[in-house]
KOLPA-319294 format. One record per residue: residue number from 1; residue in three letters; x, y, z of N, C-alpha, C, O in turn. Coordinates in Angstrom, 2 decimals, padded with zeros to 5 digits. Layout:
BEGIN
GUTOR num residu    n.px    n.py    n.pz   ca.px   ca.py   ca.pz    c.px    c.py    c.pz    o.px    o.py    o.pz
GUTOR NUM    ALA       X       Y       Z       X       Y       Z       X       Y       Z       X       Y       Z
...
***
This chain:
BEGIN
GUTOR num residu    n.px    n.py    n.pz   ca.px   ca.py   ca.pz    c.px    c.py    c.pz    o.px    o.py    o.pz
GUTOR   1    MET  006.64 -009.45 -002.02  007.59 -010.42 -001.78  008.47 -010.54 -003.02  009.66 -010.76 -002.82
GUTOR   2    ASN  008.02 -010.43 -004.30  008.68 -010.39 -005.51  009.92 -009.46 -005.29  011.02 -009.89 -005.63
GUTOR   3    ASP  009.79 -008.12 -004.70  010.81 -007.33 -004.51  011.97 -007.84 -003.61  013.17 -007.66 -003.79
GUTOR   4    ILE  011.40 -008.46 -002.67  012.36 -009.13 -001.57  013.14 -010.08 -002.30  014.36 -010.01 -002.16
GUTOR   5    ASN  012.64 -011.02 -003.10  013.38 -012.11 -003.92  014.29 -011.56 -004.84  015.30 -012.19 -005.17
GUTOR   6    THR  013.97 -010.27 -005.36  014.82 -009.71 -006.60  016.01 -009.11 -005.80  017.18 -009.16 -006.18
GUTOR   7    GLY  015.63 -008.57 -004.73  016.69 -007.88 -003.73  017.89 -008.82 -003.38  019.08 -008.54 -003.43
GUTOR   8    ASP  017.26 -010.10 -003.00  018.14 -011.16 -002.44  018.95 -011.66 -003.62  020.17 -011.74 -003.49
GUTOR   9    GLU  018.32 -012.05 -004.88  018.88 -012.46 -005.94  019.98 -011.32 -006.25  021.12 -011.78 -006.35
GUTOR  10    LEU  019.89 -010.11 -006.39  020.92 -009.16 -006.73  022.18 -009.20 -005.86  023.35 -009.18 -006.24
GUTOR  11    LEU  021.65 -009.26 -004.48  022.68 -009.30 -003.34  023.67 -010.32 -003.60  024.89 -010.16 -003.62
GUTOR  12    SER  022.87 -011.68 -003.84  023.80 -012.83 -004.15  024.61 -012.78 -005.31  025.71 -013.35 -005.36
GUTOR  13    THR  024.08 -012.06 -006.35  024.92 -011.95 -007.66  026.01 -011.09 -007.35  027.07 -011.31 -007.92
GUTOR  14    VAL  025.90 -009.96 -006.39  027.22 -009.20 -006.22  028.09 -009.87 -005.42  029.31 -009.76 -005.60
GUTOR  15    HIS  027.55 -010.65 -004.41  028.51 -011.51 -003.66  029.31 -012.41 -004.56  030.51 -012.60 -004.37
GUTOR  16    LYS  028.62 -012.97 -005.56  029.28 -013.89 -006.50  030.47 -013.25 -007.15  031.62 -013.70 -007.08
GUTOR  17    LEU  030.07 -012.05 -007.84  030.97 -011.15 -008.53  032.26 -010.94 -007.76  033.40 -011.10 -008.21
GUTOR  18    ILE  031.91 -010.52 -006.41  033.01 -010.32 -005.48  033.91 -011.43 -005.29  035.13 -011.33 -005.44
GUTOR  19    ASP  033.35 -012.40 -004.97  034.20 -013.81 -004.67  035.01 -013.82 -006.01  036.24 -013.77 -005.94
GUTOR  20    PHE  034.38 -013.88 -007.22  035.06 -014.08 -008.77  036.35 -013.40 -008.65  037.45 -013.97 -008.71
GUTOR  21    VAL  036.12 -012.04 -008.46  037.26 -011.02 -008.51  038.24 -011.33 -007.64  039.40 -011.39 -008.03
GUTOR  22    ASP  037.90 -011.56 -006.38  038.99 -011.93 -005.57  039.48 -013.14 -005.69  040.68 -013.17 -005.42
GUTOR  23    LYS  039.05 -014.07 -005.95  039.55 -015.47 -006.32  040.59 -015.30 -007.35  041.72 -015.78 -007.27
GUTOR  24    ASN  040.05 -014.41 -008.52  041.10 -014.51 -009.77  042.33 -013.64 -009.34  043.49 -013.96 -009.58
GUTOR  25    ILE  041.97 -012.58 -008.74  043.18 -011.74 -008.56  044.23 -012.51 -007.50  045.45 -012.40 -007.65
GUTOR  26    GLU  043.73 -013.15 -006.62  044.73 -013.87 -005.77  045.32 -015.01 -006.51  046.40 -015.40 -006.09
GUTOR  27    LEU  044.79 -015.68 -007.61  045.31 -016.69 -008.48  046.50 -016.11 -009.05  047.53 -016.75 -009.26
GUTOR  28    LYS  046.32 -014.71 -009.32  047.35 -013.94 -010.25  048.61 -013.62 -009.38  049.76 -013.75 -009.80
GUTOR  29    ILE  048.30 -013.20 -008.16  049.31 -012.57 -007.20  049.71 -013.19 -006.17  050.68 -012.79 -005.53
GUTOR  30    GLY  048.94 -014.45 -005.79  049.26 -015.05 -004.53  050.64 -015.58 -004.56  051.15 -015.76 -003.45
GUTOR  31    TYR  051.32 -015.85 -005.57  052.74 -016.29 -005.54  053.62 -015.10 -004.92  054.70 -015.43 -004.43
GUTOR  32    LEU  053.30 -013.85 -004.90  054.20 -012.94 -004.47  054.46 -013.02 -002.93  055.43 -012.49 -002.39
GUTOR  33    ARG  053.42 -013.80 -002.22  053.74 -014.02 -000.96  054.78 -014.96 -000.65  055.19 -015.06  000.51
GUTOR  34    LYS  055.29 -015.76 -001.72  056.21 -016.71 -001.48  057.69 -016.15 -001.81  058.69 -016.87 -001.71
GUTOR  35    ILE  057.74 -014.77 -002.20  059.04 -014.08 -002.57  059.39 -013.32 -001.28  058.72 -012.34 -000.97
GUTOR  36    ASP  060.34 -013.70 -000.58  060.68 -012.95  000.52  061.01 -011.48  000.56  060.76 -010.74  001.51
GUTOR  37    SER  061.50 -011.16 -000.41  061.97 -009.75 -000.64  060.56 -009.01 -000.91  060.30 -007.99 -000.27
GUTOR  38    VAL  059.74 -009.48 -001.75  058.65 -008.94 -002.17  057.68 -008.53 -000.87  057.10 -007.46 -000.70
GUTOR  39    TYR  057.70 -009.78  000.03  056.70 -009.77  001.21  057.40 -008.85  002.28  056.66 -008.30  003.09
GUTOR  40    VAL  058.61 -008.65  002.35  059.18 -007.62  003.36  059.06 -006.39  002.86  059.00 -005.44  003.64
GUTOR  41    LEU  059.00 -006.21  001.62  058.80 -004.81  001.12  057.34 -004.39  001.30  057.09 -003.20  001.53
GUTOR  42    SER  056.39 -005.27  001.20  054.96 -005.11  001.38  054.87 -004.71  002.75  054.29 -003.66  003.01
GUTOR  43    GLU  055.42 -005.47  003.76  055.20 -005.38  005.10  055.64 -003.66  005.29  054.96 -002.79  005.82
GUTOR  44    SER  056.79 -003.56  004.78  057.42 -002.00  005.21  056.27 -000.80  004.46  055.91  000.20  005.07
GUTOR  45    LEU  055.93 -001.06  003.40  054.89 -000.39  002.74  053.72 -000.01  003.63  053.34  001.14  003.88
GUTOR  46    SER  053.17 -001.22  004.11  052.14 -001.25  004.98  052.32 -000.48  006.21  051.43  000.24  006.65
GUTOR  47    LEU  053.38 -000.60  006.71  053.79  000.11  007.88  053.85  001.56  007.76  053.37  002.34  008.58
GUTOR  48    LEU  054.58  001.94  006.50  054.64  003.38  006.18  053.43  004.03  005.83  053.22  005.24  005.99
GUTOR  49    GLY  052.61  003.20  005.34  051.12  003.57  005.15  050.22  003.65  006.26  049.11  004.15  006.13
GUTOR  50    ASP  050.65  003.19  007.33  049.78  003.37  008.62  049.77  004.69  009.14  050.77  005.40  009.26
GUTOR  51    TYR  048.43  005.06  009.51  048.22  006.40  010.01  048.79  007.70  008.97  048.86  008.87  009.33
GUTOR  52    GLY  049.14  007.24  007.74  049.54  008.16  006.67  050.85  008.68  006.92  051.16  009.80  006.50
GUTOR  53    LEU  051.75  007.85  007.65  053.07  008.27  007.82  053.98  008.65  006.93  054.84  009.50  007.19
GUTOR  54    ILE  053.86  007.89  005.53  054.71  008.18  004.52  054.25  009.47  003.91  055.05  010.25  003.38
GUTOR  55    TRP  052.84  009.72  003.98  052.46  011.01  003.17  052.85  012.29  004.03  052.96  013.40  003.52
GUTOR  56    VAL  053.04  012.02  005.41  053.46  013.21  006.22  054.85  013.28  006.10  055.36  014.37  006.33
GUTOR  57    LEU  055.63  012.27  005.77  057.21  012.47  005.60  057.32  013.23  004.13  058.08  014.19  003.95
GUTOR  58    ILE  056.47  012.69  003.10  056.56  013.40  001.82  056.32  014.83  001.78  057.07  015.61  001.20
GUTOR  59    GLY  055.05  015.22  002.54  054.68  016.50  002.67  055.62  017.35  003.28  055.79  018.48  002.85
GUTOR  60    SER  056.40  016.81  004.48  057.32  017.48  004.97  058.73  017.83  004.19  059.45  018.80  004.44
GUTOR  61    GLY  058.95  016.85  003.22  059.97  016.98  002.52  059.75  017.98  001.51  060.71  018.65  001.14
GUTOR  62    VAL  058.39  018.20  000.91  058.17  019.25  000.11  058.29  020.65  000.82  058.89  021.55  000.23
GUTOR  63    LEU  057.78  020.84  001.95  057.63  022.01  002.66  059.20  022.63  002.82  059.47  023.82  002.60
GUTOR  64    VAL  060.18  021.63  003.22  061.50  021.93  003.40  062.00  022.81  002.07  062.64  023.86  002.19
GUTOR  65    ARG  061.64  022.27  000.88  062.10  022.90 -000.22  061.14  024.12 -000.69  061.61  025.06 -001.32
GUTOR  66    GLN  059.84  024.08 -000.37  058.89  024.96 -000.66  058.15  025.59  000.41  056.93  025.46  000.29
GUTOR  67    PRO  058.45  026.10  001.19  057.74  026.61  002.45  056.27  027.35  002.07  055.34  027.42  002.86
GUTOR  68    LYS  056.25  027.87  000.77  055.21  028.63  000.39  053.92  027.75  000.14  052.83  028.25 -000.13
GUTOR  69    LEU  054.15  026.44  000.24  053.09  025.49 -000.17  052.45  024.87  001.21  051.74  023.86  001.21
GUTOR  70    LEU  052.80  025.60  002.38  052.25  025.17  003.52  050.72  025.19  003.59  050.16  024.21  004.09
GUTOR  71    VAL  050.10  026.09  003.19  048.71  026.08  003.24  048.21  024.79  002.29  047.61  023.82  002.75
GUTOR  72    LYS  048.48  024.92  001.24  048.12  023.54  000.36  048.30  022.35  000.89  047.38  021.54  000.95
GUTOR  73    ILE  049.58  022.07  001.36  049.68  020.52  001.93  049.17  020.40  003.09  049.03  019.25  003.51
GUTOR  74    THR  048.74  021.58  003.98  047.96  021.37  005.20  046.60  021.02  004.70  045.99  020.14  005.31
GUTOR  75    LYS  046.04  021.59  003.66  044.76  021.05  003.33  044.68  019.78  002.72  043.69  019.05  002.82
GUTOR  76    VAL  045.88  019.44  001.99  045.98  017.93  001.37  046.12  016.94  002.49  045.89  015.79  002.14
GUTOR  77    MET  046.41  017.08  003.65  046.77  016.30  004.69  045.45  015.99  005.75  045.13  014.93  006.28
GUTOR  78    ALA  044.83  017.33  005.83  043.45  017.43  006.30  042.52  016.68  005.66  041.96  015.73  006.20
GUTOR  79    ILE  042.26  017.08  004.37  041.31  016.31  003.45  041.45  014.78  003.62  040.61  014.04  004.13
GUTOR  80    SER  042.71  014.41  003.07  043.06  013.13  003.06  042.88  012.19  004.45  042.26  011.13  004.51
GUTOR  81    GLY  043.51  012.78  005.40  043.42  012.33  006.87  042.03  012.20  007.15  041.58  011.06  007.10
GUTOR  82    PHE  041.23  013.17  007.44  040.00  013.20  008.07  039.11  012.53  007.09  038.32  011.69  007.53
GUTOR  83    GLY  039.15  012.82  005.69  038.27  012.22  004.66  038.23  010.80  004.74  037.17  010.18  004.89
GUTOR  84    SER  039.53  010.19  004.64  039.55  008.68  004.41  039.44  008.07  005.78  039.33  006.85  005.81
GUTOR  85    ILE  039.45  008.61  006.74  039.08  007.99  008.10  037.49  007.91  008.13  036.92  006.84  008.33
GUTOR  86    PHE  036.83  009.12  007.90  035.40  008.95  007.95  034.81  008.06  006.65  033.84  007.31  006.77
GUTOR  87    ALA  035.45  008.23  005.50  034.58  007.40  004.56  034.97  005.93  004.92  034.04  005.13  004.90
GUTOR  88    SER  036.25  005.45  005.26  036.34  004.21  005.69  035.56  003.77  006.57  034.93  002.73  006.32
GUTOR  89    TRP  035.40  004.38  007.73  034.55  004.20  009.02  033.22  004.02  008.49  032.63  003.03  008.92
GUTOR  90    ALA  032.65  004.71  007.68  031.14  004.79  007.27  030.93  003.35  006.38  030.00  002.55  006.53
GUTOR  91    LEU  031.90  003.26  005.56  031.69  001.83  004.52  031.97  000.70  005.33  031.29 -000.30  005.11
GUTOR  92    LYS  032.91  000.65  006.28  033.15 -000.55  007.01  031.98 -000.91  007.99  031.69 -002.07  008.27
GUTOR  93    SER  031.41  000.06  008.43  030.27  000.02  009.41  028.92 -000.56  008.58  028.14 -001.33  009.13
GUTOR  94    ILE  028.77 -000.16  007.37  027.85 -000.48  006.60  027.92 -001.76  006.02  026.97 -002.54  006.15
GUTOR  95    VAL  029.15 -002.11  005.26  029.35 -003.50  004.76  029.72 -004.65  005.80  029.40 -005.81  005.54
GUTOR  96    SER  030.41 -004.32  007.00  030.74 -005.23  007.95  031.33 -006.52  007.40  031.02 -007.63  007.81
GUTOR  97    ARG  032.18 -006.30  006.47  032.80 -007.51  005.97  034.05 -007.75  006.96  034.70 -006.78  007.35
GUTOR  98    GLN  034.40 -009.17  007.39  035.47 -009.40  008.12  036.77 -009.62  007.17  036.73 -009.98  005.99
GUTOR  99    ARG  037.80 -009.35  007.85  039.18 -009.63  007.17  039.19 -011.00  006.81  038.42 -011.78  007.38
GUTOR 100    PRO  040.10 -011.44  005.80  040.27 -012.86  005.42  040.71 -013.55  006.33  040.39 -014.72  006.15
GUTOR 101    ASN  041.49 -013.38  007.53  041.76 -014.35  008.41  041.24 -013.95  009.76  041.71 -014.45  010.78
GUTOR 102    GLN  040.21 -013.01  009.77  039.73 -012.56  011.17  038.83 -013.62  011.64  037.96 -014.15  010.96
GUTOR 103    GLY  039.12 -013.89  012.92  038.34 -014.85  013.73  038.62 -016.19  013.37  037.95 -016.99  014.03
GUTOR 104    SER  039.40 -016.71  012.53  039.79 -018.02  012.17  041.08 -018.28  012.51  041.37 -019.47  012.51
GUTOR 105    GLY  042.09 -017.37  012.83  043.51 -017.73  013.06  044.16 -018.52  012.02  045.23 -019.12  012.16
GUTOR 106    GLN  043.32 -018.48  010.79  044.11 -019.11  009.72  044.74 -018.08  008.57  044.32 -016.92  008.57
GUTOR 107    PRO  045.56 -018.41  007.76  046.21 -017.58  006.91  044.93 -016.92  005.88  043.85 -017.47  005.65
GUTOR 108    ASN  045.34 -015.71  005.40  044.45 -014.91  004.64  044.48 -015.60  003.14  045.27 -015.30  002.25
GUTOR 109    VAL  043.49 -016.53  003.08  043.35 -017.06  001.61  041.88 -017.08  001.08  040.96 -017.52  001.76
GUTOR 110    SER  041.75 -016.60 -000.15  040.26 -016.36 -000.54  039.68 -017.68 -000.82  040.40 -018.63 -001.13
GUTOR 111    PRO  038.46 -017.77 -000.71  037.79 -018.96 -001.23  038.22 -019.51 -002.37  038.45 -018.78 -003.34
GUTOR 112    GLY  038.42 -020.99 -002.46  038.91 -021.56 -003.81  040.20 -021.72 -003.86  040.63 -022.56 -004.66
GUTOR 113    ILE  041.22 -020.89 -002.96  042.62 -021.05 -003.41  043.35 -021.70 -002.50  043.33 -021.37 -001.31
GUTOR 114    GLU  044.09 -022.71 -002.95  044.99 -023.71 -002.19  045.98 -022.92 -001.34  046.76 -022.08 -001.79
GUTOR 115    LYS  045.88 -023.27 -000.08  046.71 -022.56  001.02  048.27 -022.93  000.57  049.15 -022.08  000.62
GUTOR 116    ALA  048.50 -024.12  000.18  049.82 -024.47 -000.40  050.32 -023.17 -001.30  051.46 -022.73 -001.21
GUTOR 117    ASN  049.47 -022.70 -002.03  049.82 -021.85 -003.22  050.22 -020.25 -002.74  051.13 -019.56 -003.20
GUTOR 118    CYS  049.32 -019.91 -001.73  049.63 -018.56 -001.32  049.56 -018.32  000.19  049.15 -017.20  000.51
GUTOR 119    SER  049.87 -019.09  001.09  050.07 -019.05  002.29  051.03 -018.21  002.91  052.20 -018.56  002.76
GUTOR 120    PRO  050.80 -017.12  003.60  051.85 -016.09  003.92  052.85 -016.56  004.91  052.59 -017.51  005.64
GUTOR 121    PRO  054.14 -015.85  004.97  055.12 -016.23  006.01  054.58 -015.62  007.11  053.53 -014.98  007.11
GUTOR 122    GLN  055.42 -015.86  008.18  055.04 -015.41  009.55  054.93 -013.89  009.55  055.76 -013.24  008.92
GUTOR 123    ARG  054.14 -013.39  010.11  053.81 -011.76  010.04  054.79 -011.17  010.89  055.08 -011.68  011.97
GUTOR 124    ALA  055.36 -010.04  010.43  056.35 -009.27  011.24  055.88 -008.81  012.52  054.73 -008.36  012.53
GUTOR 125    ARG  056.52 -008.83  013.60  056.06 -008.55  014.92  055.73 -006.97  014.88  054.83 -006.58  015.61
GUTOR 126    TRP  056.32 -006.18  014.18  056.29 -004.75  014.15  055.10 -004.29  013.27  054.67 -003.14  013.38
GUTOR 127    LEU  054.64 -005.08  012.52  053.24 -004.70  011.72  052.13 -005.02  012.43  051.81 -006.15  012.81
GUTOR 128    ARG  051.40 -003.75  012.64  050.22 -003.70  013.45  049.15 -004.60  013.05  048.88 -004.61  011.85
GUTOR 129    GLU  048.48 -005.36  013.81  047.34 -006.13  013.60  046.06 -005.26  013.44  045.70 -004.56  014.39
GUTOR 130    PRO  045.39 -005.27  012.33  044.13 -004.32  012.23  043.11 -004.78  013.08  042.89 -005.97  013.27
GUTOR 131    GLY  042.44 -003.81  013.63  041.26 -004.18  014.48  039.71 -003.70  013.84  038.62 -003.86  014.38
GUTOR 132    SER  039.95 -003.20  012.84  038.44 -002.70  011.97  038.16 -003.77  011.00  038.86 -004.75  010.73
GUTOR 133    MET  036.94 -003.38  010.50  036.34 -004.28  009.53  037.36 -004.10  008.20  038.30 -003.30  008.20
GUTOR 134    SER  036.98 -005.03  006.97  037.87 -005.11  006.02  037.64 -004.18  004.77  038.53 -003.68  004.09
GUTOR 135    PHE  036.29 -004.02  004.60  035.94 -003.26  003.33  035.50 -001.67  003.54  034.59 -001.43  004.33
GUTOR 136    PRO  036.08 -000.71  002.90  037.29 -000.89  002.04  038.60 -000.98  002.83  038.55 -001.18  004.05
GUTOR 137    SER  039.80 -000.85  002.19  041.12 -000.74  002.77  041.26  000.89  003.03  041.22  001.78  002.18
GUTOR 138    GLY  041.42  000.98  004.37  041.77  002.45  004.75  043.05  003.03  004.27  043.14  004.15  003.78
GUTOR 139    HIS  044.00  002.22  004.42  045.37  002.60  003.92  045.23  003.19  002.35  045.73  004.26  001.98
GUTOR 140    THR  044.49  002.33  001.57  044.42  002.49  000.13  043.60  003.88 -000.09  044.08  004.71 -000.86
GUTOR 141    VAL  042.40  004.14  000.56  041.68  005.27  000.45  042.68  006.39  000.72  042.82  007.22 -000.18
GUTOR 142    ALA  043.40  006.54  001.81  044.34  007.45  002.26  045.53  007.78  001.00  046.04  008.85  000.69
GUTOR 143    ALA  045.73  006.54  000.48  046.97  006.58 -000.19  046.47  007.19 -001.63  047.20  008.02 -002.18
GUTOR 144    PHE  045.51  006.88 -002.12  045.19  007.52 -003.51  044.47  008.88 -003.23  044.44  009.76 -004.09
GUTOR 145    SER  044.00  009.00 -002.23  043.33  010.56 -002.18  044.39  011.43 -001.97  044.36  012.57 -002.44
GUTOR 146    THR  045.51  010.95 -001.19  046.59  011.83 -000.89  047.58  011.94 -002.29  048.09  012.98 -002.72
GUTOR 147    ALA  047.70  010.73 -002.82  048.64  010.81 -004.17  047.87  011.78 -005.20  048.55  012.64 -005.77
GUTOR 148    TYR  046.59  011.70 -005.46  045.82  012.54 -006.45  046.03  014.06 -006.07  046.30  014.93 -006.89
GUTOR 149    LEU  045.85  014.29 -004.50  045.66  015.68 -004.29  047.13  016.31 -004.33  047.26  017.47 -004.74
GUTOR 150    MET  048.26  015.54 -003.90  049.47  015.93 -004.11  049.98  016.31 -005.54  050.94  017.05 -005.76
GUTOR 151    ASP  049.17  015.69 -006.50  049.71  016.09 -007.68  049.23  017.39 -008.14  049.64  017.93 -009.17
GUTOR 152    GLU  048.25  017.91 -007.27  047.84  019.39 -007.49  048.82  020.39 -007.22  048.67  021.56 -007.59
GUTOR 153    LEU  050.04  019.89 -006.47  051.09  020.74 -006.21  052.19  020.79 -007.46  053.11  021.59 -007.40
GUTOR 154    GLY  052.07  020.08 -008.34  052.85  020.27 -009.66  054.16  019.64 -009.47  055.00  019.92 -010.32
GUTOR 155    GLU  054.48  018.86 -008.57  055.87  018.44 -008.30  056.08  016.97 -008.74  057.16  016.65 -009.25
GUTOR 156    PHE  055.23  016.20 -008.59  055.47  014.75 -008.63  054.90  014.15 -009.89  055.29  013.01 -010.17
GUTOR 157    LYS  053.98  014.80 -010.76  053.69  014.28 -012.23  053.28  012.80 -012.16  053.64  011.98 -013.01
GUTOR 158    GLY  052.54  012.52 -011.13  051.88  011.19 -011.38  052.64  010.09 -010.75  052.20  008.94 -010.77
GUTOR 159    ARG  053.86  010.41 -010.13  054.73  009.36 -009.41  054.18  008.79 -008.22  054.36  007.61 -007.90
GUTOR 160    LEU  053.41  009.73 -007.48  052.72  009.23 -006.15  051.74  008.17 -006.40  051.46  007.28 -005.59
GUTOR 161    LYS  051.18  008.33 -007.67  050.02  007.26 -007.80  050.59  005.96 -007.94  049.89  004.98 -007.69
GUTOR 162    LEU  051.87  005.81 -008.34  052.70  004.35 -008.39  052.75  003.92 -006.96  052.47  002.78 -006.59
GUTOR 163    LEU  053.12  004.89 -006.19  053.22  004.61 -004.70  052.08  004.29 -004.17  052.08  003.28 -003.48
GUTOR 164    ALA  051.02  004.90 -004.31  049.66  004.63 -003.87  049.11  003.23 -004.37  048.40  002.58 -003.60
GUTOR 165    PHE  049.42  002.77 -005.60  049.19  001.44 -005.96  049.88  000.39 -005.27  049.28 -000.63 -004.92
GUTOR 166    LEU  051.24  000.56 -005.03  052.00 -000.42 -004.32  051.49 -000.46 -002.91  051.29 -001.58 -002.44
GUTOR 167    ILE  051.27  000.47 -002.25  050.69  000.50 -000.93  049.27 -000.48 -000.79  048.99 -001.27  000.12
GUTOR 168    GLY  048.55 -000.16 -001.93  047.22 -001.01 -001.86  047.65 -002.37 -002.17  047.14 -003.25 -001.48
GUTOR 169    LEU  048.40 -002.67 -002.99  049.02 -004.03 -003.35  049.52 -004.73 -002.15  049.31 -005.91 -001.89
GUTOR 170    SER  050.19 -003.93 -001.45  050.91 -004.29 -000.07  049.92 -004.99  000.82  050.16 -006.01  001.46
GUTOR 171    ARG  048.74 -004.32  000.81  047.86 -004.75  001.78  047.03 -006.11  001.61  046.33 -006.60  002.49
GUTOR 172    ILE  047.22 -006.65  000.28  046.73 -007.83 -000.28  047.90 -008.88  000.10  047.65 -010.00  000.52
GUTOR 173    VAL  049.10 -008.42 -000.07  050.10 -009.45  000.09  050.51 -009.78  001.58  050.99 -010.87  001.92
GUTOR 174    VAL  050.27 -008.69  002.44  050.36 -008.92  003.80  049.28 -009.66  004.47  049.42 -010.12  005.61
GUTOR 175    ASN  048.12 -009.79  003.69  047.00 -010.69  004.12  046.05 -009.92  005.02  045.33 -010.53  005.82
GUTOR 176    ASP  046.04 -008.60  004.91  045.24 -007.76  005.59  043.71 -007.43  004.84  042.71 -006.94  005.36
GUTOR 177    HIS  043.89 -007.83  003.68  042.51 -007.30  002.75  042.55 -008.05  001.68  043.63 -008.34  001.18
GUTOR 178    TYR  041.35 -008.48  001.15  040.96 -009.00  000.05  041.17 -008.02 -001.02  041.07 -006.82 -000.77
GUTOR 179    PRO  041.51 -008.53 -002.40  041.56 -007.45 -003.59  040.46 -006.47 -003.81  040.67 -005.36 -004.30
GUTOR 180    THR  039.22 -006.91 -003.41  038.09 -005.94 -003.76  038.16 -004.87 -002.89  037.84 -003.74 -003.23
GUTOR 181    ASP  038.66 -005.21 -001.54  038.94 -004.15 -000.59  039.74 -003.03 -001.09  039.45 -001.85 -000.88
GUTOR 182    VAL  040.67 -003.40 -001.69  041.65 -002.44 -002.11  041.34 -001.66 -003.37  041.73 -000.51 -003.59
GUTOR 183    ILE  040.62 -002.37 -004.16  039.84 -001.61 -005.42  038.98 -000.69 -005.19  038.86  000.34 -005.85
GUTOR 184    ALA  038.16 -001.11 -004.01  037.22 -000.20 -003.45  037.74  001.20 -002.82  037.29  002.33 -002.95
GUTOR 185    GLY  038.82  000.72 -002.11  039.64  001.99 -001.42  040.18  002.71 -002.49  039.98  003.93 -002.41
GUTOR 186    ALA  040.79  002.34 -003.45  041.19  003.18 -004.71  040.25  004.17 -005.13  040.53  005.36 -005.24
GUTOR 187    ALA  038.99  003.60 -005.40  038.07  004.29 -005.96  037.45  005.37 -005.06  037.07  006.48 -005.44
GUTOR 188    VAL  037.42  004.92 -003.91  036.88  006.10 -002.68  037.85  007.04 -002.76  037.49  008.20 -002.95
GUTOR 189    GLY  039.25  006.76 -002.62  040.38  007.71 -002.54  040.47  008.55 -003.64  040.84  009.70 -003.44
GUTOR 190    ILE  040.15  008.13 -004.94  040.06  008.98 -006.05  038.90  009.92 -006.09  039.04  011.13 -006.25
GUTOR 191    PHE  037.75  009.34 -005.95  036.73  010.20 -005.67  036.78  011.27 -004.76  036.40  012.39 -005.13
GUTOR 192    LEU  037.21  011.07 -003.57  037.55  012.04 -002.52  038.43  013.18 -002.98  038.19  014.37 -002.80
GUTOR 193    ALA  039.58  012.63 -003.66  040.54  013.73 -004.27  039.94  014.57 -005.26  040.11  015.79 -005.19
GUTOR 194    LYS  039.21  014.04 -006.24  038.40  014.79 -007.22  037.34  015.57 -006.69  036.97  016.51 -007.40
GUTOR 195    CYS  036.67  015.37 -005.44  035.76  016.18 -005.12  036.41  017.45 -004.13  035.76  018.43 -003.78
GUTOR 196    SER  037.81  017.20 -003.80  038.38  018.16 -002.97  039.53  019.11 -003.73  040.26  019.91 -003.15
GUTOR 197    ARG  039.51  018.82 -005.12  040.67  019.59 -005.70  040.32  021.26 -005.62  041.26  022.04 -005.48
GUTOR 198    LYS  039.21  021.66 -005.68  038.90  022.96 -005.73  039.43  023.64 -004.14  040.03  024.70 -003.96
GUTOR 199    ILE  039.05  022.80 -003.26  039.31  023.28 -002.12  040.93  023.42 -001.79  041.42  024.37 -001.18
GUTOR 200    VAL  041.54  022.49 -002.20  043.14  022.55 -002.38  043.79  023.65 -003.00  044.76  024.25 -002.53
GUTOR 201    ASN  043.17  023.91 -004.15  043.64  024.99 -005.07  043.05  026.47 -004.76  043.49  027.46 -005.36
GUTOR 202    SER  042.14  026.55 -003.89  041.59  027.74 -003.43  042.60  028.58 -002.84  043.45  028.06 -002.13
GUTOR 203    SER  042.59  030.01 -003.10  043.46  030.86 -002.39  043.17  031.12 -001.04  044.07  031.55 -000.32
GUTOR 204    GLN  041.97  030.91 -000.56  041.41  031.04  000.77  041.95  029.97  001.62  042.14  028.87  001.09
GUTOR 205    CYS  042.26  030.15  003.05  042.57  029.17  003.97  041.56  028.25  004.38  041.82  027.37  005.20
***
């Protein structure tokens, strides 16, 4: 019985910590939703991050200049694509966290945040409504794993990591994820990339 109580207390503490982080990050960046140009840019980044579109475009651009990198880029896309899908699916299934506005029809606002301060504009019609659970952000897993692995090509010198960060941030601004969903997505993406570096750099197919 004591073990059960201890487990419940630990889980409650974790939930409180997550809510605290979400609330405070929302307080810091919620105003971004009120800036039209930032919101439109966030919608665009979310769209480009959907199904890894932006990473395919970047990889294709590299191949045009350096066809010899075909094998490496194929490995990066395969690892990031399938790896992020599997990791996201597994964690979403385990955690089963609803998205901030899922099932309520209300704007995405973390607990304790006044809607007047960070209610989003009307969602763009061309931006896909997500149908999966919220934790972690799949866009962010794919973005960080691809950005870190693409650095192995020696061309981008860390610049893609900034793009990955902006895609993650966009998922919060467009109201599809809580901040901790994105933080977890970045951590999973980086872990996936670090575990896959040897595969990308291997001379074997």
